[in-house]
C-alpha positions in Angstrom: -0.3 0.0 0.4 3.2 2.8 -0.7 0.4 4.4 -2.8 -1.7 5.4 0.3 -1.5 9.0 2.0 -2.7 10.7 4.9 -5.4 12.3 2.3 -5.9 9.0 0.1 -9.9 9.1 -0.6 -11.4 5.8 1.4 -11.2 3.7 -1.9 -7.2 3.8 -2.1 -7.3 1.2 1.1 -7.5 -2.2 -0.6 -9.6 -4.9 1.3 -12.3 -1.8 2.0 -15.4 -3.1 0.2 -17.2 -0.1 -2.0 -20.8 -0.9 0.0 -18.4 0.2 3.2 -17.6 3.7 2.2 -21.2 5.2 2.6 -21.1 4.2 6.6 -18.0 5.1 6.7 -18.9 8.7 5.4 -21.9 8.4 7.4 -19.4 8.7 10.7 -17.7 11.8 9.4 -14.4 9.5 8.0 -14.0 11.4 4.2 -10.3 10.3 3.9 -7.8 7.6 5.0 -6.5 9.9 7.8 -9.4 10.9 9.1 -10.0 6.9 10.8 -6.4 7.5 12.8 -7.9 10.3 13.9 -11.8 7.9 14.7 -11.1 7.5 18.5 -12.7 4.6 20.2 -15.3 5.7 22.9 -13.5 3.0 25.3 -12.2 -0.7 25.2 -13.5 -3.7 26.5 -10.2 -5.4 29.2 -10.6 -9.0 28.9 -7.0 -8.4 30.7 -8.7 -9.2 34.7 -11.9 -11.3 33.6 -12.4 -13.5 36.6 -14.1 -17.2 37.2 -16.1 -16.5 39.8 -14.2 -19.3 41.9 -10.8 -17.2 41.2 -12.3 -13.8 42.3 -10.8 -11.8 45.3 -12.7 -9.3 48.6 -12.2 -6.0 47.0 -9.8 -6.4 44.4 -10.8 -4.3 41.0 -11.0 -7.3 38.7 -14.4 -8.0 36.0 -16.7 -11.0 35.2 -18.6 -11.8 32.4 -22.0 -13.5 32.0 -25.4 -13.7 31.3 -28.6 -12.1 32.7 -30.5 -14.2 34.6 -33.2 -12.7 37.0 -33.8 -8.9 38.0 -35.5 -7.8 40.6 -35.7 -4.1 42.6 -37.7 -3.5 45.6 -38.8 -0.6 48.4 -36.6 -1.2 51.5 -36.3 0.4 55.2 -37.0 4.7 54.9 -38.8 4.7 51.4 -36.0 3.6 49.2 -35.1 1.3 47.0 -32.8 -1.5 46.4 -31.9 -3.1 42.3 -30.5 -6.7 42.2 -28.7 -8.1 38.8 -28.0 -11.8 39.2 -25.6 -13.3 36.1 -25.2 -16.3 34.9 -21.0 -16.6 34.9 -20.7 -20.6 33.2 -19.3 -22.1 36.9 -21.4 -19.7 38.7 -23.9 -16.9 40.0 -22.4 -13.4 40.4 -25.4 -10.6 41.7 -24.4 -7.1 41.2 -26.6 -4.4 43.8 -27.6 -0.6 43.0 -29.0 1.3 46.1 -31.4 4.0 45.3 -30.9 3.5 42.2 -33.9 1.9 41.1 -34.1 3.2 36.9 -31.0 0.5 36.8 -33.5 -2.2 36.5 -34.7 -1.1 33.4 -31.5 -0.5 31.6 -31.0 -4.8 31.5 -32.7 -7.6 30.1 -33.2 -11.2 30.6 -30.3 -12.9 27.8 -27.9 -9.8 28.1 -24.8 -10.7 27.9 -23.0 -8.0 30.3 -19.0 -7.6 32.1 -19.1 -6.3 35.5 -16.0 -4.7 36.8 -15.6 -3.7 40.1 -14.8 -4.2 43.8 -16.5 -7.8 44.7 -17.6 -9.0 48.5 -18.7 -12.3 49.0 -22.3 -12.1 50.6 -25.0 -14.2 51.4 -22.8 -17.7 49.8 -22.5 -15.3 46.6 -20.3 -12.8 45.3 -21.9 -9.5 44.7 -20.5 -6.6 43.0 -22.1 -3.4 44.2 -22.8 0.0 42.1 -19.9 -1.7 39.4 -19.8 -0.5 36.2 -21.9 -2.5 34.0 -20.1 -2.7 29.8 -23.1 -4.4 27.5 -21.0 -7.1 25.5 -22.1 -8.1 21.7 -22.1 -11.4 19.9 -18.6 -10.0 18.3 -17.4 -8.4 21.7 -15.1 -11.8 22.1 -11.1 -11.7 23.2 -9.2 -11.8 20.1 -6.5 -15.2 20.1 -3.7 -12.5 20.7 -5.5 -9.0 21.8 -7.1 -9.0 25.6 -8.4 -5.2 25.6 -10.4 -4.6 22.7 -11.3 -0.9 21.4 -15.3 -0.2 20.8 -16.4 2.5 18.6 -19.6 4.6 17.7 -21.0 3.3 14.4 -23.8 3.3 12.0 -26.9 1.2 11.1 -25.2 -1.5 9.0 -21.1 -1.3 10.0 -20.1 -3.5 12.5 -17.2 -2.9 15.0 -15.4 -6.0 14.3 -15.1 -4.6 11.0 -14.3 -0.8 11.7 -11.2 -2.4 13.5 -9.9 -4.4 10.7 -10.4 -1.2 8.4 -8.4 1.1 10.9 -5.4 -1.8 10.7 -4.9 -1.4 7.4 -5.2 2.0 7.3 -2.6 2.3 10.8 -0.3 -0.1 8.6 -0.3 2.3 5.7 0.0 5.3 7.1 1.3 5.6 10.4 4.8 5.7 9.1 3.2 9.1 7.2 1.6 10.9 10.3 4.7 13.8 11.4 4.8 14.5 15.0 3.6 18.7 15.2 5.0 18.6 19.1 8.4 19.6 19.2 10.1 16.4 20.4 11.3 18.6 24.0 8.3 19.3 24.5 6.6 15.5 24.3 10.0 14.3 26.5 8.8 17.0 29.1 5.6 16.2 29.6 6.7 12.7 29.5 4.1 12.0 26.1 4.5 9.1 24.0 5.3 10.2 20.3 2.0 10.4 18.2 3.2 7.2 16.0 3.3 5.2 19.3 -0.1 7.2 20.5 -2.0 6.3 17.6 -1.3 2.8 17.4 -1.4 2.3 21.4 -5.1 3.7 21.0 -7.0 1.6 18.7 -4.3 -1.8 19.5 -3.7 -1.3 22.9 -1.7 -4.6 24.5 -3.4 -3.1 27.8 -5.7 0.0 29.6 -2.6 1.2 31.1 -1.3 1.9 27.1 -4.9 2.9 25.8 -4.7 5.8 28.2 -1.8 7.0 28.0 -1.9 7.0 24.5 -5.6 8.5 25.0 -3.9 10.8 27.2 -1.4 12.1 24.7 -3.8 12.8 21.6 -6.3 14.3 23.8 -3.9 17.1 24.9 -2.9 17.1 20.9 -7.1 18.5 20.4 -6.9 20.4 23.5 -3.4 22.2 23.1 -4.4 23.3 19.5 -8.2 24.6 19.7 -6.3 26.5 23.6 -3.5 27.9 21.2 -6.2 28.9 18.5 -7.6 30.7 21.9 -4.3 32.3 23.0 -3.6 34.0 19.3 -7.0 35.5 19.6 -6.0 36.9 23.0 -3.1 38.5 21.6 -4.9 39.9 18.9 -6.7 41.9 21.0 -4.1 42.8 23.6 -2.3 44.5 20.6 -5.3 47.1 20.1 -4.0 48.8 23.7 -5.6 52.0 23.0 -9.2 50.8 24.7 -11.1 54.6 26.8 -9.1 54.6 30.3 -11.7 55.0 32.8 -10.6 55.5 36.7 -13.3 54.3 39.0 -12.5 57.5 41.2 -13.9 57.8 44.6 -16.7 60.5 43.9 -17.5 58.8 41.0 -18.0 55.2 42.7 -19.8 56.9 45.4 -22.1 58.9 43.0 -22.8 55.3 41.4 -23.5 53.4 44.8 -26.0 56.3 45.8 -28.6 54.8 43.1 -29.4 51.8 44.6 -30.7 51.4 47.8 -28.4 48.5 49.2 -25.0 47.9 50.1 -23.4 45.9 47.2 -22.3 42.3 48.4 -18.5 40.7 48.6 -18.9 39.2 45.4 -20.2 42.1 43.8 -17.8 44.5 44.8 -15.3 41.8 43.6 -16.8 42.2 40.0 -16.4 45.7 40.2 -12.9 45.6 41.3 -11.8 43.4 38.6 -13.5 44.9 35.8 -11.9 48.7 37.5 -8.7 46.6 36.5 -9.6 46.3 32.7 -11.1 49.7 32.0 -7.9 51.1 33.2 -5.4 48.8 31.6 -5.0 50.2 28.7 -6.7 47.2 26.6 -10.2 46.2 25.7 -11.5 44.5 28.2 -13.0 40.9 27.0 -14.5 39.3 30.4 -17.1 37.3 31.3 -19.3 38.4 34.6 -20.9 33.9 35.9 -23.9 35.1 38.6 -25.5 31.9 39.8 -29.6 33.1 39.6 -30.2 36.1 41.8 -26.6 37.2 43.2 -26.6 40.7 41.8 -25.6 40.6 37.9 -27.5 43.5 36.9 -26.4 45.7 39.3 -22.7 44.9 37.9 -24.0 45.7 34.6 -25.3 49.0 35.3 -22.7 50.1 37.3 -19.8 49.8 34.6 -22.2 50.9 31.5 -22.3 54.2 33.8 -18.7 54.2 35.2 -18.2 55.0 31.0 -21.0 56.6 31.2 -19.6 59.1 34.0 -16.4 59.3 31.9 -18.4 61.3 28.4 -18.5 57.7 26.5 -21.2 55.7 25.7 -22.0 52.3 26.9 -25.1 49.9 26.1 -26.5 47.2 27.5 -27.5 44.0 25.0 -30.3 41.2 25.8 -32.2 38.5 23.2 -35.0 39.2 24.1 -37.0 42.1 23.7 -38.4 41.4 27.4 -35.1 41.7 29.0 -34.8 45.1 27.4 -37.4 45.7 29.0 -36.8 44.7 32.6 -33.2 46.3 32.3 -34.9 49.3 31.4 -37.6 49.3 34.4 -34.4 48.4 36.8 -32.4 51.2 35.2 -35.1 54.0 34.3 -35.8 53.3 38.4 -32.1 54.2 39.5 -31.7 56.8 37.0 -34.7 58.5 37.8 -34.2 62.5 38.0 -30.5 62.1 37.1 -29.2 63.5 34.0 -28.4 60.7 32.0 -29.7 60.6 29.4 -31.2 56.9 28.4 -33.1 54.8 25.3 -34.2 51.8 25.0 -33.8 50.5 21.3 -35.8 47.7 20.5 -36.7 46.2 17.3 -41.0 47.1 18.0 -39.9 51.1 18.0 -42.4 53.0 16.1 -40.6 54.6 12.6 -40.0 58.0 13.5 -39.4 56.2 17.7 -36.2 54.1 16.1 -35.0 57.4 13.8 -35.3 59.7 17.2 -33.1 56.7 18.0 -30.8 56.3 16.5 -29.9 60.2 15.7 -29.1 60.2 19.6 -26.5 57.2 19.7 -24.8 59.0 16.3 -24.6 62.9 17.8 -23.8 61.4 21.0 -26.4 63.0 23.1 -28.0 59.6 23.7 -25.2 58.4 26.8 -27.3 54.7 27.5 -28.6 52.8 25.3 -30.2 49.3 26.0 -31.9 46.8 23.5 -32.0 43.4 21.7 -30.0 43.4 17.9 -31.0 46.3 17.1 -28.4 47.7 19.0 -25.8 46.0 16.4 -28.0 46.4 13.5 -26.6 48.5 10.0 -28.1 51.7 10.2 -26.5 52.2 14.4 -23.7 54.4 14.3 -22.1 55.2 17.7 -20.5 58.5 19.1 -18.0 57.2 21.4 -18.9 53.7 22.5 -16.9 53.1 25.8 -18.9 50.2 26.7 -20.5 46.7 26.0 -22.5 44.7 28.5 -23.6 41.4 26.3 -26.4 39.9 28.4 -27.3 36.0 28.4 -23.6 35.9 26.1 -24.4 32.3 25.4 -27.4 33.5 22.6 -25.2 35.7 20.8 -22.8 34.3 18.9 -19.0 35.5 18.5 -19.9 37.3 15.1 -22.2 38.8 16.5 -20.5 40.3 19.8 -17.1 40.7 17.1 -20.3 43.7 15.3 -19.8 46.4 18.3 -15.8 47.3 16.7 -17.3 47.3 12.7 -19.8 49.6 14.7 -17.4 52.0 16.5 -14.4 52.7 14.5 -10.2 52.3 15.5 -11.2 52.5 19.2 -12.2 49.1 20.3 -14.5 49.2 23.4 -14.4 47.3 27.1 -17.0 44.0 26.4 -18.8 42.3 29.2 -20.5 39.5 28.7 -22.6 38.2 31.3 -24.8 35.0 32.2 -27.5 34.3 35.2 -26.6 30.8 35.6 -23.3 29.3 34.6 -24.3 26.7 31.2 -22.7 24.3 28.9 -21.5 26.6 26.9 -20.1 29.5 29.2 -18.9 26.6 31.6 -16.8 25.7 28.1 -16.1 29.1 27.4 -14.5 29.7 31.0 -12.2 26.1 30.6 -11.0 27.0 27.7 -10.1 30.8 28.8 -11.7 32.6 25.8 -12.5 35.4 28.5 -10.9 36.5 31.8 -13.7 34.9 34.3 -15.1 37.1 37.0 -17.4 35.0 39.5 -20.2 36.3 41.8 -22.0 33.2 44.3 -23.0 34.8 47.4 -26.7 36.5 47.1 -27.9 39.5 49.0 -28.3 39.0 52.5 -31.9 37.5 53.8 -32.8 35.8 50.1 -34.6 32.9 50.7 -34.4 29.2 49.9 -36.6 27.8 47.2 -38.0 23.8 47.7 -37.5 21.5 45.1 -39.6 18.5 44.4 -40.1 16.2 41.5 -43.5 15.2 41.6 -45.2 12.0 39.6 -48.3 10.7 39.4 -51.5 11.6 40.7 -51.7 11.3 44.3 -48.7 13.5 44.3 -50.4 16.0 41.9 -53.7 16.8 44.3 -51.1 17.0 47.2 -49.2 19.5 45.2 -51.8 21.2 44.1 -54.1 21.7 47.4 -50.3 22.8 49.5 -50.1 25.6 46.5 -53.4 26.7 46.8 -53.2 27.3 50.4 -50.5 29.2 49.8 -52.4 31.8 47.2 -55.2 31.7 50.3 -52.2 33.4 52.3 -51.3 35.7 49.9 -48.8 34.3 48.0 -48.0 34.1 44.2 -47.4 31.3 41.4 -46.3 30.7 38.2 -47.7 28.0 36.2 -44.7 27.2 33.6 -45.4 25.1 30.2 -43.0 24.1 27.7 -45.3 25.5 24.6 -47.5 28.6 23.9 -50.1 25.8 21.6 -51.3 22.3 21.9 -50.6 21.9 18.6 -46.9 22.8 18.8 -47.0 19.0 19.5 -49.9 17.5 19.3 -48.5 14.3 18.9 -47.4 13.9 22.8 -49.8 15.6 25.0 -47.0 18.1 25.9 -48.9 21.0 28.7 -49.1 24.2 26.6 -49.6 27.4 28.3 -52.9 28.1 26.8 -54.6 25.2 27.8 -53.6 25.1 31.1 -55.0 28.5 31.4 -58.1 28.0 30.3 -58.2 24.6 32.9 -56.4 26.4 35.6 -58.5 29.3 34.9 -61.9 27.2 34.4 -61.6 24.7 37.4 -58.6 23.7 39.5 -57.4 27.2 40.4 -61.5 29.3 39.4 -61.5 31.2 43.0 -57.8 32.8 42.2 -57.4 35.2 39.6 -55.3 33.6 36.9 -53.3 35.6 33.4 -51.4 34.1 30.5 -48.1 35.5 29.3 -46.2 33.9 26.0 -43.7 35.6 23.3 -46.5 35.7 20.9 -48.1 38.0 22.4 -48.5 41.3 21.3 -45.6 43.8 23.9 -48.0 46.1 25.0 -50.4 43.1 26.0 -47.4 41.3 27.5 -46.1 44.3 29.7 -49.5 44.9 30.9 -50.7 40.8 32.3 -46.8 41.1 33.8 -47.3 44.4 35.5 -50.9 43.1 36.7 -49.0 40.2 38.2 -46.7 42.1 40.0 -49.1 44.8 41.3 -50.9 41.7 42.9 -53.8 42.1 40.5 -53.2 39.0 39.7 -52.5 35.1 41.8 -51.5 33.4 39.2 -49.8 33.4 35.6 -49.7 30.6 33.5 -46.5 30.9 31.6 -43.7 29.6 29.2 -40.3 30.3 29.5 -40.4 34.2 28.6 -39.8 34.6 32.2 -37.0 32.2 32.9 -34.8 36.2 32.5 -35.5 39.1 34.2 -38.5 39.1 35.6 -38.3 39.9 39.6 -41.8 39.7 41.3 -40.9 39.2 45.2 -44.2 38.3 46.5 -43.8 35.1 43.8 -42.8 32.0 45.9 -44.7 28.9 44.1 -43.8 27.8 41.0 -45.5 24.6 39.1 -43.1 23.7 36.1 -45.0 21.1 33.6 -43.8 18.2 31.8 -40.2 19.7 33.7 -38.1 16.6 31.6 -37.9 18.7 28.6 -36.4 21.6 29.5 -32.6 21.1 31.0 -30.6 21.8 34.6 -29.8 24.9 33.5 -33.0 26.3 32.1 -34.9 24.6 35.2 -32.6 26.6 37.6 -32.9 29.7 35.7 -36.7 29.3 36.2 -36.7 28.2 39.7 -34.7 31.9 40.1 -37.8 33.7 39.8 -39.2 33.2 42.7 -38.1 33.4 46.7 -36.7 36.8 45.6 -38.5 38.8 48.8 -38.6 37.9 52.5 -40.5 33.9 51.9 -39.8 30.9 51.4 -39.7 29.8 47.9 -41.6 26.1 46.6 -40.7 24.6 43.3 -42.7 21.3 41.3 -41.3 19.7 39.0 -44.1 17.8 37.6 -43.1 15.1 34.7 -44.8 11.7 33.8 -41.3 10.3 32.6 -39.9 7.1 33.3 -36.6 7.9 31.5 -34.1 6.9 33.9 -31.7 9.9 32.6 -34.4 12.7 33.5 -35.5 11.2 36.6 -31.9 12.0 36.9 -31.4 14.9 36.1 -34.2 16.6 37.7 -32.9 14.4 41.1 -29.7 17.3 41.2 -32.4 19.9 41.4 -33.9 18.7 44.4 -30.7 18.7 45.5 -28.8 21.6 45.1 -29.6 24.8 45.0 -26.2 26.0 43.9 -26.1 27.0 40.0 -22.5 26.3 39.7 -23.3 22.4 40.8 -26.3 22.5 38.2 -24.2 23.8 35.5 -21.3 20.8 36.3 -24.3 18.3 36.1 -26.2 19.6 33.4 -22.9 20.5 31.3 -21.6 16.8 32.3 -25.4 14.9 31.3 -25.9 16.5 28.0 -22.6 18.0 26.5 -21.0 21.6 26.2 -22.3 23.2 22.9 -20.3 24.8 20.7 -17.3 26.0 22.7 -17.2 30.0 21.4 -20.4 29.9 20.4 -20.4 29.9 16.3 -23.2 27.9 16.5 -26.1 28.0 18.9 -26.2 24.5 18.2 -24.1 21.3 17.1 -20.9 19.6 18.2 -18.0 21.5 19.3 -14.4 21.9 16.9 -12.9 19.2 19.1 -12.7 15.6 18.6 -12.7 15.5 22.4 -16.1 17.6 23.5 -15.9 15.6 27.1 -13.7 18.7 29.3 -15.3 17.5 32.6 -13.8 14.2 32.5 -10.2 16.1 31.1 -10.1 18.9 33.1 -6.9 18.0 34.2 -5.0 17.3 30.2 -7.3 20.8 30.0 -5.4 22.8 32.6 -2.3 21.7 31.3 -3.4 22.2 28.0 -3.8 25.5 28.3 -0.6 26.7 30.7 0.9 24.9 27.8 -0.3 27.2 25.2 -0.3 30.7 27.5 3.5 29.8 28.4 4.2 29.5 24.4 2.5 32.5 22.5 3.0 34.8 25.7 7.0 33.5 25.2 6.9 33.8 21.6 8.2 29.8 21.5 5.6 29.7 19.4 6.6 31.5 17.0 10.5 29.6 16.2 10.5 27.5 13.6 10.2 24.5 15.8 6.1 25.1 16.0 5.7 25.7 12.4 4.2 22.7 11.5 1.4 23.7 14.4 1.5 26.8 13.5 -0.2 26.0 10.5 -2.2 23.4 12.1 -3.9 25.7 14.1 -4.4 28.6 11.7 -5.9 25.7 9.0 -8.5 24.2 11.7 -9.7 27.3 13.8 -9.7 30.1 11.4 -13.3 30.6 11.6 -14.0 30.2 14.7 -10.7 32.5 16.3 -10.8 34.9 13.2 -6.8 33.9 13.4 -4.7 35.7 10.6 -2.7 34.2 8.1 0.5 35.7 7.3 3.4 34.9 9.8 
């Protein structure tokens, strides 16, 4: 196969049937080189598989067998014990799970499984408690010369044994052509295998240890290239050292703080200090403010914007929705009542005359503070002297949208602060990769009450929940009822709760004694605002809504929430929703209504019952649902990485970030021994990082 190259079409590999080519392309494998980097999702390690008679107490071992019995029952304290019995040929072995009833649904009689863990001998049988489980296929049997088998993500019609054979052919034909992009000294210092050794070791490992070591090298390469792209972009930002100098004098600080009828929290003070250092550095700030629900990020946003205004610059606060923009406008308008700060709300629903007046004030500089939606980055908008940009709910904007401000401001780059009300998967990725400087605000204002969250399943539990809610409503509290859809025909096949049908049902039956309102994103702006105002003024007891209330809504007397079909929402979104309640002096209660039996959904909802910490919720959501696109260039889809499971690879990620920053900041990355890697980074990530091809 001397005529086969890494860039060769798959047809160049002799022995690959033509009808296999479309299947390989479904997996994203277009050329021979793609086969080398199509890495296993995991391995089957038969090297420590024991017969039951050879098992030892508390030693890490595995057994293989066929499922013959399943049992799940209630034990003391309303808890469950699930047990699975497998036939290993010479004896039976049991596995047990405490308080995980959904595990029973993952097994079927006749399945072949591999249990791994540290067993104990109980009641005459070997038992694994909470073992690692791998479900085996017919072809998952030890080969004569190999006890560690790789397993890959497949597509229908392609078997794992066949894919192993095709990858083996690619290795033999082209592995010697692979050029290691890391300088040899760096490989030695980091105690890594060479790239050639790592590629062979990850596809054809002789041991689990060799597989992990090989995989570590390849994961590092992936993250290192990405981190280099980020470091290069940060360096390009730093090269523009003509940003506005916005010093926070004691006089300005006092003038801003007295606008608010409360004392800043320690977290808010820390954020303002870190932002202040950026604003006097001479470089354009690019900072991410991560705050838990109710931690007061809006105060930090307004404070930063007003600092720019105090120095004669303009400031913008941009939000993804008109409702959130309006909420911010109302907060700012109240705080600045009687002040000389000229401000405007710029959204798509302005009349032509209103819009023209707003654009004129922005262009001539008479308007100092602008709050709005994406309308603030339309081509017709021209800023006179833009100093600070605050982008709220930053995960809903892409890199191109954030960069638009630089096009609208000319040669002087504005300072940019991006924020999110809850740490979410995309923001966690952003943080881990260090694309932005990061500030965390975890503490909440004094006196903020907790929210007790409960998962509600079954008719009896629902009846009790509604009885409790009615009792609280009668005592003067207010209730949100959140639905995933606006109208029932949006998802008529699933019977999912819709806001309009739930509103009618509650108004006419369950909550007929209370005043019930309805709000959703399809309503006209005036109608929606009137309904929200009525709820805020206690003219309504219950508000049936979609996720339009997810951010920016602040009604201190609203302490109750029901989320219908809760399994349809992500964890961070559920946490964001429940953050709308208990914003006053009363404790909050959030009920997650669900009829699902899906194990993964119940596991997710249990996280919210267990913790009220948004940062912990975000990590769980990230682990369970995946990270999304790291830098927001796409709103959905996979990240531009081969290894998107960042939590699992956190140590490697940190190492990659450290090394990338070191070689870029020291200038070493410009030396000849990094030429190959520099070319790879630019070619792979120029569309994400807007990297220059020069040099």
